[in-house]
N, C-alpha and C positions, 0 to 999 in steps of 0.2 A: 504494500500500500504506500502510495506517495502522498506527501503532505505539501500543500502550497505554502511556501514560506511567507508569501505576501499577505495571506489571510491571517488576521490576528485573532487570538483567543481572549475573550473578555476576562478581566480580573473580577474578583468577588465584589469589590466595592463598585465597579462599573455596572455589574448586573443589578446591584441593589438600587442604584439611581435609575437604571433602565426600567425596572419593575415599577418603581414609584412614578415614573414619568408616564407610564401607560394609564395610570389611574386618574390623571388630571394634569392641568397646566403647571409646570414647575420651572424654576430657574436653578440650575445646578451650580452651587458656589463651591468650586474646587480650585486648588492651587494650580498655577501654571505648570505644565508638564505632567499632569495627572491623567491625561487622556480623555478630556471632555469631548473632543470631536469624535472619537471612536464611539462614545455613548450615543452621540447623535446619529451615527450610521446605523446602530442597532435599532433605534427608534424609527429612522427613515424606512428601513426594510420592513419593520412591523406595520407602519402606517400604509406603505405601498401595498402590502398584501391585504390589509383590511379594506382599502378603498379601491381595489382592482375593479376595473370596468366602469368606474364613475367619472372618468375623464378629468380627475384632479391632478394638480401638480404640487410638488413640495418645494417650498421656498426656503433657502438657507441664506440668511442675511449676515453680512460681515461688516464691521465698522470701517475697515481700511481696504484700499484697492489692492495692496500687496497680498491680502489674504484670499482674494478671489481665486487665483490659480491654485494656491496651496490647498485650500479646502475642497475646491472642485475636483482636483486630481485625486485627493484622498478618498472622497466619496465615490468617484468613478472606480477606483481600485478596489474598494471594500464592498461595493454593491453591484448587482447586475443591471442597474437602472441607467437610463439615458440622461446624462448630466450636461447642462449648458452653463457657460460662464459669461457674465456680463459685468462690465464696469464702464465708467465714462469714456475711457480710451478705446473700447472695443464694441460698445453697444451701437445698434443701428439708430438712425435718426427716428425720432418719435413720429414724424409725419409718414413714415413707411408702414402703413397699416397692414399691407399684404405681407411684408417681411416679418413683422411681429407675429401675425397670425400663424405663419408657417413655423416660426421658431417655437411658439407656445404649444402648438399642436404636436410638435415632434420631440418633446422633452418630458421627462418624468420629474427631474429635479432641476431647479434653477438656483445657481449660486451667484449672488450679486450684492452690490452695495445697497444700502437703504435708500439712497437717493434715486437709483435706477428703478427700484421697486415702486417708490412714490410716483415717479414719472409715468410708469406703466399704468398705475391706477388713475392718475390725473388725466391722462390722455385716453382713458377708457379702452385700453388694449386688453384688459383683464379685470376681473372682479374678485373680491374676497371669497365669494361663494364657491369659486372654482379651485380654491387653494387648500391643501392639507397642511397640517402643522402651523396653521395661522389661527383662524378662529373657527371652531372653538378650541383646537389643539395647539398649544404653544410649548416649545421647549427652548429655554434660554440657557446660555452658558457664560460664566464669568468667573474670574479669579478675584474680582473686587466689586462685590454687590453694593458696598457702602460708598456713596459719592460724597457724603458730608460726615466726616468722623466725629464732628461735634454733636451731631444728633443722629446717631446710628439707627435708632429705632424708627424715627420718621423717614430716614432714607430707605430702609427696607420696606416700610409700609407704602411709600410712594411708588417704589418700583413694582411692588406686587399689585397695587391698584392700576397702574398704567398698563400692565401686561395681563391683568386678570390671572395672575399666576402666583404660586407660593415658592419662596426661596427655600431650598433644601440643601442639606449637606450629608455626607456619609455618616451613618450612625453605628452600623454593625461591624464594619471592617476597617476601622480607623488605623489600626496598626499596619495593615497592608498598604493603605493609602500613603501613610508617612514614609514607607519604604520606597515608594516610587515618586515622591515629590519632596525631597529633602530641602530644608530651609537654609538659605545662605547665611553666613556669618557676616554681620555688619561691622565694619571698622571705620572709625572717623579719624581723619587726618586734618590737622589745622595748619594753615600756611599764613605768612605775613601779608600785609597789604602790598599791592604792587607799587613800585617807586614812581615818582613823577617823571624822572628822567632815566634813560639807560645810556650811560656815558660810553659804553663799548659799542653801541650801535652806530655804524658809520653814516655820515652825511645827514642831509635834511630829509625829513619824512616825505613820502610821496604826496601826502596831502598838501604840503607847502609847495611842492614843485608843480602840481596841477592847478593850484589856485582856484579851487572850485567855488570858494566864497564870492568870486567876482564874475561868475558866469552871467551872461545876458539872459533876460527872461525868455527869449525866443528859443533857447536851447532847452529841450525837454529832459532835464536831469533833476531828479528830486534830491537836491543837495542836503537838506536837513535830515531826511531819512537815511541817506548814505552816511552822513556824519555820525548819527546815532549808532549805526551798526559798526562804523569804524572805531568809535570809542569803546563799544562793547568788546570788540576783538582785541583792542589794545589792552583793556583792563584784564580780560580773561587769559589771553595768550601771549601778549607782548607786542612790541613795535613792528617786528618783521611780519608777524601774522596779520596785523592791522593793514600794513602796506600791501601784503599779498591779497587780502580781501579787496582793497581799493583798486588794485590793478585788475583783478578779474572782473569786478563789477563795472568799472568805467570802460574797460576794453569792450565788453559786450554791448554796453549802451552806445559807445561811439560807433561800433560796427553797425548797430541798428540805425543810427542817425545817417550814416553814410549810405546804407541801403535805402532808407526812405528818400534821401535826396536824389539818388539814382533813379528810383521808381518815379518820382515826381517829374524828373527831366525826361524819362522815357514816355511818360504820359503826354507831356507837352510835345514831344517829337511825333507821337502818333496822331495827335490832334492837328498839328501844323504840317505833317508830312514833310518835315525837313530832314535832309540827310546830307552829310558832308560829302565832298567829292570822292574821297577814298572809302566812304562807307564806315570808317572806324570812328564812331562818335562817342563811344562809351566813356573814355577817360575825360574828354573835354566836357561832356555833359555833367559828369559827376563833380568836376571842379567848379562848374559854373555856379551852382547854387549852394555848395557846401560852405557853411559858415566858417570864417577864418579861425574862430576860437576852437571849433571842432578840429580843424587841421592842427592847431597847436597842441591839443590834447593827444592827437595821434602821434605827434613827434615825441612828446614826453614819454608816452607809453612805449614807443619803439626803442628809445634810449635805455629804458629800464627793463626791457623784456628778458635780458640775460639773467636778471636776478630772480625772476618769478616764474618763468615759463620755459619748459623744454618740450618742443613739439614731438620729439621722439619718445618722450615718457611724460604724458600730461598728468599722470597720477601723483607725481612727486615734483618738488621744487628742484631747480638745477644747482643749488648751492648747499653747502653744509650749514646747518643752523646751530650755532653754539648756544649753550645754556644761558650765556650772558645776554642773548637777544630774547630770552623767554621770560614770561612772568613767573612769579613764585608758584602759582597754581600749576602751570605747565611743567615747571621743574619737579614739583612734587609728583605729578603724574608720571613723568619720565623715570623718576627713581622707583616708583612702585612697579612699573612695568619691567624695569631692569631686574629688580629684586625677585620678581615672581616668574621670570621667564624660564621655561623648560622647552625641551624639544617638541612636546605635544601641547604647548600653551595655546589657548584660545580665549579671547575675552571680548567684551563689548563695553565701549565707553559711551555713556549717554550724555548728550548736551541738549540745551534748550533751543538753540537757534541754528538754522540751516547753514548760514554763512560761517559760523564757528565750526560746524562739522566739516565743511568743505576745506577750510584752512587747516584744521587739525589733522585731517587725514593725509594731507600733502606734506605737512611739516614733520610729524613724528618719525617717519623712516629716515629723515635726514638729520636728526639729532645724533651726534657722534656716538653716545653710549648705546643707542638703539639701532644704529646702522647694521644691516645684515641680520637683525633679529626680528624686527617688526615688519610685517607685510600688511599694509592698511587698505581697507575699503570703507566706503561711506554708504549709509542708508538713511535717506531723508524722505519726507512725504512728497507727493506729486505736486501739491500746490495748484495755483491757478494757471491756466494757459495764457502766457503773456510773452512779450518779446524780450523780457529780461532774461538774464542768464539762468541756466539750469540750477546752478548752486544757490541762486537766490530764490527762485520761484518753485523749485522742486525738481525731482528726477523724472525722466521718462519711464514708462511702465517697464519696458524691456531692460533698461539700465538698472532699475530697482531689483528686478528678478535676477539679473546677472550677479548683483552684489550678494544677494541671499545665497545663490547657488555656489558662488566662489567661497563663501564662508563655510557652507556645508561640506564642500569638497576639500576644505583646508588649503585652498590656494591663497587665501588671506587668513591671517591668524588674529587680526584685531579689526573690529568693526566699529566705526564711529557713527553713532545713530542718534536720531531724534526720537520723539515719543512713538513714531511709527513702529518701532521694534519692541516696545515695552511689553506688549501682551498679544498673544495669538500666533505670531510667526513661529514656526518650528525650527529650532536651532539645535545643533549638537551640544552636548553638555559642556559648559565652560566652568572655569574655576568658581567655586561657590562663595568666595569672599566678595562682599559688596562694600565698596569704598565710597565714602563721602568726604568731601573737602569743604571746610567752612572758613571764610575769611574772618579776621578779627572784628570787622565792622558789622557782621551779620546779626549779632544780637540786637544792635540798635535798629537795623532794618526790620527785623522781625517784630520789634516793639512798635515801630511806626505802622507796619502792616496790620498788627493786632488792633491798634487804635482806629484805623480806617474801617476794619471789619466791625468793630463795636458801633461806630457811627452809622455804618450802613444798616446794621441790624436794628438800631433804634428807629431809623427812617422807615425801614420796612414794617416794623410794628405799628408805627403811627399810620402808615398807609393802610394796613390791614384793618385798623379801627374804623376807617371810613366805610360808608355804605357802598356796596358794589352790586352790579347787576347779577341776576341769577346765572350761574355758569351754563345752564341748559339753554337759556335765551341767547347768550353770547355765541355758543357753539352753533345754534341754528342760523344766526345772522352771518357767521363767518364761512358758511358753506353754501355754494350754489351748484346744483346738479342739473345737467342737461338731461331732460327726461328721455329723449330719443336715443342717446348714446351712453349715458351714464358717466360722462366726463365730469370731473369735479373742479370747481374753482374756489380758492380760498384767498384770504387776505395775503397770506405768505407767498402763494404761488402766482398771484395775478401779474406782478411786474415781470417775472421771468417768462411767463406765457406770452405777454405782450411783446417782449423782446424776441421770443422765438417766432411769433407770428410775423413780425417785421423782417426777420432774417430770411423768410421764404420769398420775399419780393425778388423777382428776377433782376439781375444787374450785370453789367460787364465789369472788367477789372478797373475801369477808370471812374466808376460811379461809387461814391461812398455809401456805406451801409446806412439804410434809413432806420431811424430810431424814434420811438414815441417821445413826446414832450409832455412833461408834467408841470402843473402849476397849482398852487393852493397848499394849504396845510392839512387840517383835519378832513376837509372835503376837497378832493382833487378833481381837476379837469384834465382829461387826456386827449391830446390831439394826435391822431394817427396819420401816417403819411397818405397823401391823396392817391398814391400809386397802388394802394391795397385794393383788391377786388371788393365788390359789394359783399357785405357781411350780413347774414340773416340775424334778426333780433329774436332772442329767446324770451 
């Protein structure tokens, strides 16, 4: 007899949660790494067998795009069902009703982000009546069911009310559970405040050389926002990391400005049908409308490129980064990594901001004591789709998946991640110590934060004391359902739906996107583009 090694055998605590989930809506509160997703596959197979022939699908919702492929692949491996995966980067346009109908009719399980699921319901491609494991059957999974630790009881009660489910945990097989989800040991390291100056760092800062504070208004660069991020990088990582962030950010923005200028000139060329004698008009056109200040930024970046960028290896900086260029916090991190390095070492460093992650991943392998030891990758959220650089606005879906796969295959041994990797993604076991570093000034910062929270709480209590409308009446007013299609309109979705409607207006590459215009405060008047076709009144 042969045994399929890919088919998992449930542990006793997983069977316990599975049996209780069959009896009603539950939210399984289990630690990360305890196998919550596998419990969901047991329930998925049970529900699919129960509802066979009813034409229902099972919806598996995930909070982050990176989890769509991971959970979809796992469900497809552990069940014989047809699994489809959707997120913003891969989903069909909501106006393609025939395409959505085909997808929905050809799948048993949908793995998607919550926003895609909301869009499907809003555009009436599907209804809740056709979905299993939603209403009335709900199975939720989380390692952190309490979102407000100051009022844990109310947090749990709110979660249970919103999902019409009961939060449960393992009762009968706790010892087995603890053996498969060991707790990390938390170690706190203190470091001194960063100095005002770094005497060993050579020359003027890139901020001074670029003179961003004197940019004319017509150059679309958000100087104040960039300065804030620059200061954060300087405080957290040091002057070289701050200049590295500035170089990467301004370089991407300047490239976009050059591209826009070239597109504008090409549009003018198409309209006037003007062509030079030799037909080579690209460089002349680009130089004709490009602002002189942008050209100056280009020159400064070109002069500094050898310090921050190596085209042959874009994942690392091209220079050695001595510890004297690093902040006390970064030096502490380097010492910890060096002290705990082994041949099988793997770890994850969590940071709060994307640009810090991007800079830290490039710098760490170039610190002398970590050279040839650390192979870094970065994992940040997708963010919004914008013309700014990927390190600022987020990673492409494929790049994010590659980072996870490289870490799983041990091609990188240190992952610099934002909150996107905190829960849900399946990683190989890393060292169980959890390090936290606190600055000497943070007790004061925590005190200020606590004072703000107290003030906000008092304001909230005062507001709750006032009279409010009946929640049922508010809910009724906030929803409009088209009787013929079942499409739903709410206050929250109205603006995005109007934008989607206007995006369907046919246009060529020289015509700007038509957008609705809003005026008014509590009561708004919306003027839609005249090029929209006649709209029926419901």
